[in-house]
PLY file of the C-alpha trace (Angstrom):
ply
format ascii 1.0
element vertex 438
property float x
property float y
property float z
element edge 437
property int vertex1
property int vertex2
end_header
0.00 0.00 0.00
1.30 3.44 -0.88
1.81 5.89 1.98
1.39 9.64 2.47
2.56 11.72 5.45
1.19 15.02 6.77
3.89 17.31 8.17
4.21 20.92 9.27
4.81 23.15 12.25
2.47 22.88 15.28
-1.17 23.99 15.13
-1.57 24.32 11.36
-4.47 21.83 11.19
-2.60 18.62 10.39
-4.75 16.40 12.63
-7.97 18.01 11.38
-6.94 17.25 7.80
-5.99 13.71 8.81
-9.42 13.16 10.39
-11.20 14.56 7.33
-9.28 12.37 4.87
-9.45 9.19 6.95
-13.16 9.79 7.43
-13.45 9.46 11.19
-12.27 11.32 14.27
-9.07 9.41 14.97
-6.53 12.10 15.93
-7.08 14.35 18.95
-7.72 17.94 17.92
-7.37 20.84 20.36
-6.78 24.57 20.23
-3.27 24.26 21.54
0.03 23.43 19.94
1.80 20.12 20.43
-1.15 17.78 21.04
0.11 15.30 18.43
3.55 14.01 19.39
3.77 10.64 17.70
3.25 9.25 14.21
-0.36 8.12 13.81
-1.43 5.96 10.89
-4.80 5.56 9.16
-6.10 4.34 5.83
-7.87 6.53 3.25
-10.34 4.70 0.99
-11.21 6.68 -2.17
-14.45 6.47 -4.14
-12.89 4.14 -6.71
-11.73 1.73 -4.00
-8.09 2.82 -4.14
-6.49 2.98 -0.70
-3.41 4.60 0.72
-1.94 4.85 4.19
-1.99 8.30 5.79
0.40 9.34 8.57
-0.30 12.22 10.94
2.91 13.53 12.49
3.86 15.80 15.39
4.47 19.50 14.90
8.01 20.29 13.73
10.06 23.18 15.14
7.75 23.39 18.14
10.39 24.91 20.41
9.42 22.67 23.34
11.30 19.83 25.05
9.81 17.23 22.67
11.14 18.90 19.52
14.13 16.63 18.94
12.14 13.45 19.67
9.29 14.50 17.39
11.65 15.35 14.55
13.44 12.02 14.93
10.14 10.09 14.84
8.99 12.01 11.75
12.32 11.47 9.99
12.07 7.70 10.52
8.44 7.68 9.33
9.32 9.54 6.13
11.82 6.89 5.04
9.15 4.72 3.50
6.68 7.42 2.48
5.74 8.05 -1.16
4.36 11.58 -0.74
4.51 14.34 1.87
1.71 16.85 2.45
3.44 19.97 3.81
0.73 21.93 5.66
0.83 25.67 6.30
-1.81 27.89 7.90
-3.40 29.61 4.91
-5.02 32.33 6.96
-2.25 33.11 9.44
0.54 33.41 6.90
4.06 32.03 7.00
6.29 31.91 10.06
10.04 31.30 10.39
9.20 27.73 11.43
7.54 27.12 8.05
10.78 27.99 6.28
12.74 25.74 8.67
10.40 22.84 7.88
10.71 23.53 4.13
14.51 23.44 4.31
14.39 20.24 6.36
12.05 18.56 3.87
14.38 19.37 0.98
17.18 17.59 2.85
14.89 14.53 3.20
14.66 14.31 -0.60
10.88 13.87 -0.34
8.15 14.33 -2.92
6.20 17.25 -1.41
2.77 18.79 -2.00
2.17 22.16 -0.35
-1.22 22.32 1.40
-2.80 25.56 2.68
-5.23 24.77 5.49
-8.05 26.64 7.28
-9.28 28.36 4.10
-12.94 28.20 5.04
-14.01 30.75 2.40
-12.89 31.24 -1.19
-12.01 34.83 -0.33
-9.28 33.59 1.99
-7.45 32.18 -1.04
-6.85 35.74 -2.27
-5.07 36.88 0.89
-1.63 38.46 0.18
0.00 36.32 2.87
-0.94 33.18 0.95
0.99 34.38 -2.10
4.18 34.28 -0.01
3.86 30.51 0.14
5.39 30.26 -3.32
8.65 31.28 -1.63
8.82 27.93 0.15
9.86 26.35 -3.14
7.11 23.73 -3.47
4.93 25.44 -6.05
1.33 26.57 -5.69
-0.32 25.80 -2.34
-3.36 23.52 -2.55
-6.28 25.26 -0.73
-8.26 23.21 1.81
-10.56 23.53 4.80
-10.79 20.40 6.93
-13.59 21.92 9.03
-15.76 22.83 6.04
-14.52 20.03 3.79
-13.50 22.49 1.11
-10.98 21.08 -1.33
-10.52 17.72 0.42
-12.16 15.67 -2.35
-10.00 17.47 -4.90
-7.00 16.88 -2.67
-7.64 13.12 -2.71
-7.70 13.18 -6.50
-4.48 15.19 -6.60
-2.81 12.72 -4.23
-3.86 9.77 -6.38
-2.49 11.54 -9.45
0.90 11.82 -7.71
0.94 8.21 -6.57
1.46 5.23 -8.81
-1.53 2.91 -8.86
-0.81 -0.24 -6.91
-2.78 -3.37 -7.76
-1.70 -4.97 -4.47
-3.51 -2.50 -2.23
-5.93 -5.16 -1.01
-4.31 -7.57 1.44
-5.32 -10.00 4.12
-7.03 -8.30 7.05
-4.53 -7.44 9.73
-4.87 -8.42 13.39
-5.52 -5.16 15.27
-3.88 -5.21 18.69
-4.48 -2.53 21.33
-1.54 -1.98 23.66
-3.14 -0.88 26.96
-2.04 -0.32 30.53
-1.47 2.23 33.22
0.73 5.28 32.40
4.47 4.56 32.32
4.05 0.77 32.26
6.31 0.59 29.20
3.69 0.41 26.45
5.50 2.63 23.93
8.81 0.90 24.66
7.12 -2.43 23.95
5.72 -1.14 20.63
9.17 0.09 19.61
10.74 -3.25 20.54
8.14 -5.13 18.51
8.69 -2.88 15.51
12.45 -2.78 15.81
12.61 1.00 15.55
11.46 4.17 17.27
8.21 4.88 15.44
6.70 5.93 18.78
8.34 8.42 21.16
9.46 6.83 24.42
9.87 8.80 27.63
10.24 8.16 31.34
7.59 10.82 31.99
4.21 9.23 32.66
1.56 10.24 30.13
3.87 11.06 27.21
1.55 9.33 24.73
-1.68 11.32 24.56
-3.30 9.83 21.45
-3.79 6.30 20.16
-1.05 5.55 17.60
-1.62 2.96 14.83
1.46 1.33 13.31
1.61 -1.63 10.94
4.10 -4.50 10.54
4.26 -8.20 9.65
5.19 -11.12 11.89
5.52 -14.69 10.60
3.62 -13.70 7.48
0.67 -12.20 9.42
-0.04 -8.44 9.11
-0.58 -6.58 12.37
-1.83 -3.15 13.34
-0.50 -2.12 16.76
-2.38 0.60 18.60
-0.22 2.28 21.24
-2.80 3.93 23.51
-2.42 6.72 26.02
-2.10 5.35 29.55
-5.50 5.21 31.24
-5.64 7.28 34.41
-8.38 6.94 36.99
-9.63 10.54 36.77
-8.32 12.55 33.80
-8.25 16.21 34.81
-7.72 18.04 31.49
-9.70 17.94 28.26
-6.81 16.40 26.28
-6.35 13.71 28.94
-10.10 13.03 28.92
-10.19 12.58 25.15
-7.02 10.48 25.32
-8.86 8.11 27.66
-11.77 7.96 25.22
-9.32 7.13 22.41
-7.91 4.28 24.54
-11.36 2.88 25.17
-12.26 3.22 21.49
-9.02 1.49 20.51
-9.90 -1.52 22.67
-13.39 -1.71 21.18
-12.10 -1.80 17.60
-9.16 -4.09 18.37
-9.15 -7.85 17.84
-6.88 -8.47 20.84
-5.77 -6.32 23.78
-2.27 -6.61 25.23
-2.40 -5.45 28.84
1.09 -4.28 29.73
1.71 -4.90 33.42
4.46 -3.37 35.51
5.19 -6.05 38.13
6.56 -3.41 40.48
3.28 -1.47 40.40
0.08 -3.49 40.49
-3.39 -2.55 41.64
-6.99 -1.97 40.65
-5.88 -0.05 37.52
-5.18 -3.34 35.76
-8.59 -4.71 36.76
-10.38 -1.58 35.44
-8.46 -1.60 32.16
-8.99 -5.32 31.58
-12.70 -4.92 32.33
-13.01 -2.43 29.45
-11.57 -4.99 27.05
-13.60 -7.89 28.42
-16.85 -5.87 28.28
-16.13 -5.42 24.56
-15.54 -9.19 24.30
-11.89 -8.80 23.34
-9.26 -11.42 24.28
-6.61 -10.13 26.67
-2.95 -11.17 26.73
-1.03 -10.15 29.85
2.45 -8.85 29.00
4.37 -8.81 32.28
6.95 -6.18 31.32
10.32 -5.29 32.91
10.85 -8.95 33.85
14.58 -8.46 33.36
14.59 -6.24 36.44
13.23 -8.98 38.71
16.01 -10.76 40.59
16.17 -14.58 40.57
15.39 -14.80 44.27
12.30 -12.59 43.72
10.70 -14.63 40.93
8.44 -16.77 43.11
7.36 -13.76 45.17
6.49 -11.72 42.10
4.61 -14.57 40.43
2.52 -15.06 43.57
1.82 -11.32 43.72
0.69 -11.29 40.08
-1.53 -14.36 40.67
-3.22 -12.57 43.55
-3.67 -9.14 42.00
-4.80 -10.47 38.61
-6.85 -13.42 39.81
-9.88 -12.15 37.85
-7.80 -12.70 34.69
-6.66 -16.23 35.52
-7.89 -17.45 32.10
-5.88 -14.85 30.15
-2.51 -16.10 28.82
0.48 -14.56 30.54
3.79 -13.78 28.80
6.83 -12.48 30.65
8.64 -9.91 28.51
11.24 -7.17 28.55
10.97 -4.30 26.10
14.58 -3.34 26.86
16.16 -6.76 26.16
13.43 -7.97 23.73
12.95 -11.06 25.86
9.67 -12.88 25.18
8.52 -10.73 22.23
8.15 -13.60 19.75
6.18 -15.59 22.30
3.98 -12.53 22.92
3.06 -12.16 19.24
2.56 -15.90 18.82
0.17 -15.80 21.79
-1.72 -12.88 20.23
-2.14 -14.89 17.03
-3.32 -17.92 19.00
-6.02 -16.10 21.00
-7.15 -14.17 17.93
-7.64 -17.38 15.97
-9.39 -18.97 18.95
-11.83 -16.06 19.19
-12.68 -16.66 15.50
-13.38 -20.39 15.99
-16.85 -21.70 15.22
-18.29 -24.97 16.57
-20.86 -26.66 14.38
-24.40 -26.99 15.76
-24.26 -30.76 15.54
-21.01 -30.98 17.48
-22.21 -28.52 20.12
-25.42 -30.40 20.76
-23.48 -33.65 20.94
-21.39 -32.13 23.72
-24.54 -30.95 25.54
-25.68 -34.58 25.78
-22.32 -35.49 27.32
-22.37 -32.54 29.74
-25.88 -33.17 31.01
-25.03 -36.82 31.62
-21.95 -35.84 33.60
-23.90 -33.40 35.72
-27.68 -33.26 35.67
-29.29 -29.81 35.30
-30.85 -28.32 38.46
-34.34 -29.32 39.47
-36.95 -26.90 40.81
-39.73 -28.71 42.71
-39.90 -31.47 40.17
-39.36 -29.18 37.19
-35.81 -29.68 35.89
-33.93 -27.26 33.67
-33.94 -28.62 30.11
-31.25 -27.66 27.57
-33.34 -28.14 24.44
-30.96 -26.89 21.78
-27.77 -24.88 21.39
-25.94 -23.09 18.59
-22.99 -20.79 18.21
-24.46 -17.51 16.95
-21.30 -15.45 16.50
-17.52 -15.19 16.82
-15.24 -12.50 18.30
-16.49 -12.93 20.93
-17.78 -16.48 20.54
-21.48 -16.38 21.43
-23.44 -19.50 22.42
-27.24 -19.46 22.49
-29.01 -22.11 24.62
-32.71 -22.74 24.15
-34.15 -23.78 27.53
-37.57 -24.46 28.97
-37.19 -21.52 31.38
-34.27 -19.14 31.71
-35.12 -18.65 35.40
-34.10 -22.26 36.01
-30.48 -21.53 35.01
-28.58 -21.28 38.28
-25.29 -19.45 38.51
-23.59 -22.70 39.52
-24.85 -24.59 36.45
-24.01 -21.66 34.21
-20.47 -21.78 35.55
-20.40 -25.54 34.93
-21.31 -24.98 31.26
-18.74 -22.20 31.02
-16.01 -24.50 32.35
-17.02 -27.24 29.90
-16.89 -24.82 26.96
-13.43 -23.69 28.03
-12.01 -27.18 28.55
-13.86 -29.31 25.96
-14.31 -26.85 23.11
-10.94 -25.09 23.36
-12.04 -21.59 24.43
-9.92 -21.58 27.60
-8.04 -18.33 26.84
-10.75 -16.06 25.43
-13.94 -14.43 26.74
-17.23 -15.67 25.33
-20.92 -14.95 25.81
-23.69 -17.30 26.94
-27.31 -16.49 26.06
-30.19 -18.43 27.58
-33.53 -18.07 25.82
-36.79 -19.54 27.00
-38.53 -21.71 24.42
-41.36 -19.20 24.14
-38.86 -16.43 23.43
-40.26 -14.31 26.26
-37.25 -14.60 28.50
-33.59 -14.12 27.74
-30.50 -14.04 29.89
-27.11 -12.96 28.59
-23.79 -13.50 30.31
-20.25 -12.57 29.19
0 1
1 2
2 3
3 4
4 5
5 6
6 7
7 8
8 9
9 10
10 11
11 12
12 13
13 14
14 15
15 16
16 17
17 18
18 19
19 20
20 21
21 22
22 23
23 24
24 25
25 26
26 27
27 28
28 29
29 30
30 31
31 32
32 33
33 34
34 35
35 36
36 37
37 38
38 39
39 40
40 41
41 42
42 43
43 44
44 45
45 46
46 47
47 48
48 49
49 50
50 51
51 52
52 53
53 54
54 55
55 56
56 57
57 58
58 59
59 60
60 61
61 62
62 63
63 64
64 65
65 66
66 67
67 68
68 69
69 70
70 71
71 72
72 73
73 74
74 75
75 76
76 77
77 78
78 79
79 80
80 81
81 82
82 83
83 84
84 85
85 86
86 87
87 88
88 89
89 90
90 91
91 92
92 93
93 94
94 95
95 96
96 97
97 98
98 99
99 100
100 101
101 102
102 103
103 104
104 105
105 106
106 107
107 108
108 109
109 110
110 111
111 112
112 113
113 114
114 115
115 116
116 117
117 118
118 119
119 120
120 121
121 122
122 123
123 124
124 125
125 126
126 127
127 128
128 129
129 130
130 131
131 132
132 133
133 134
134 135
135 136
136 137
137 138
138 139
139 140
140 141
141 142
142 143
143 144
144 145
145 146
146 147
147 148
148 149
149 150
150 151
151 152
152 153
153 154
154 155
155 156
156 157
157 158
158 159
159 160
160 161
161 162
162 163
163 164
164 165
165 166
166 167
167 168
168 169
169 170
170 171
171 172
172 173
173 174
174 175
175 176
176 177
177 178
178 179
179 180
180 181
181 182
182 183
183 184
184 185
185 186
186 187
187 188
188 189
189 190
190 191
191 192
192 193
193 194
194 195
195 196
196 197
197 198
198 199
199 200
200 201
201 202
202 203
203 204
204 205
205 206
206 207
207 208
208 209
209 210
210 211
211 212
212 213
213 214
214 215
215 216
216 217
217 218
218 219
219 220
220 221
221 222
222 223
223 224
224 225
225 226
226 227
227 228
228 229
229 230
230 231
231 232
232 233
233 234
234 235
235 236
236 237
237 238
238 239
239 240
240 241
241 242
242 243
243 244
244 245
245 246
246 247
247 248
248 249
249 250
250 251
251 252
252 253
253 254
254 255
255 256
256 257
257 258
258 259
259 260
260 261
261 262
262 263
263 264
264 265
265 266
266 267
267 268
268 269
269 270
270 271
271 272
272 273
273 274
274 275
275 276
276 277
277 278
278 279
279 280
280 281
281 282
282 283
283 284
284 285
285 286
286 287
287 288
288 289
289 290
290 291
291 292
292 293
293 294
294 295
295 296
296 297
297 298
298 299
299 300
300 301
301 302
302 303
303 304
304 305
305 306
306 307
307 308
308 309
309 310
310 311
311 312
312 313
313 314
314 315
315 316
316 317
317 318
318 319
319 320
320 321
321 322
322 323
323 324
324 325
325 326
326 327
327 328
328 329
329 330
330 331
331 332
332 333
333 334
334 335
335 336
336 337
337 338
338 339
339 340
340 341
341 342
342 343
343 344
344 345
345 346
346 347
347 348
348 349
349 350
350 351
351 352
352 353
353 354
354 355
355 356
356 357
357 358
358 359
359 360
360 361
361 362
362 363
363 364
364 365
365 366
366 367
367 368
368 369
369 370
370 371
371 372
372 373
373 374
374 375
375 376
376 377
377 378
378 379
379 380
380 381
381 382
382 383
383 384
384 385
385 386
386 387
387 388
388 389
389 390
390 391
391 392
392 393
393 394
394 395
395 396
396 397
397 398
398 399
399 400
400 401
401 402
402 403
403 404
404 405
405 406
406 407
407 408
408 409
409 410
410 411
411 412
412 413
413 414
414 415
415 416
416 417
417 418
418 419
419 420
420 421
421 422
422 423
423 424
424 425
425 426
426 427
427 428
428 429
429 430
430 431
431 432
432 433
433 434
434 435
435 436
436 437
């Protein structure tokens, strides 16, 4: 798939343009500079079905403490990019930072289109300040307004005209993996270790990642999309932090698998809350116990016992001990992600499922209410991801929690769903009653 990157100084409307082209509100937009710090990736699908990857980058020449890190991340991202959209504020006019970015882009030897943003009215295109943009050396600026949608359809056509058509745009669906966890648990470091390069800025300051960052790669022939989410705090205090939490929750809902990054030196109810968000969405969870290289040999048993206790509600979730710094356990982590993803997509035939029900009811008879036993009349698997099993019963009120747990254990052990969440639905034969359990 061909790729296009959006670059420019801070607060020129890069993320707004990204959202408009991608077609959904992916990047955080705020009236302050420096909200986007990392390289965020989305896919633009044009009317003719042609697709290209679009990268939203942090503001260059920001003048803050992140400037060098942002520029380094953008420079790495541009290495495989086919086209760069250099954004300038069409209404505010040029600044010294715009000329700095232009000089830097020329040194990158990139194919550049100059984009003038925030031109909400055609009269803004006649402003004298906009004419100065020719001095940047990238030709005539392309007028757009992400808020109004002006010029964005024409911009897509212009981008396609600059890109070579690629007949291999359509590929196997990637496994989308949300990297979640408390702030400063090592999520971004883990993403970088998996990718083998610093596509995401890493810092020791908690809360460095404020948006959800999508990056793609291939492992063992399987395409992946990794979503590095902002660390979820208990009570976000600022608007940007609040929306960052929403992005993290949205990332888990659209992911196929969630990797919960756990700092073994700092465990608590945060992990339970974060995992609950993924499980409520029916997403498999893989526990990545990070920083395992820092645990001393004599502490291993103690730490394992602590993890067992604190994460007892996730006893079914596979656990992989990893180190982002030494790259220990990374292959096992990805192999585990593939395994639970494939398991969540498994489907049991109706005939096989009902055959197992006969076995299960013979092993343990259903509960009996004053001579009226619970009858499992029929069962079918209605869906995957999460696997959803519908049981037709004579009365859903007869389903005790103990027998429901018995069926859940049998599904885990006999049908092979031991590592993934699944839903049980009990429907009375008349259809009047229904009981759903995740």
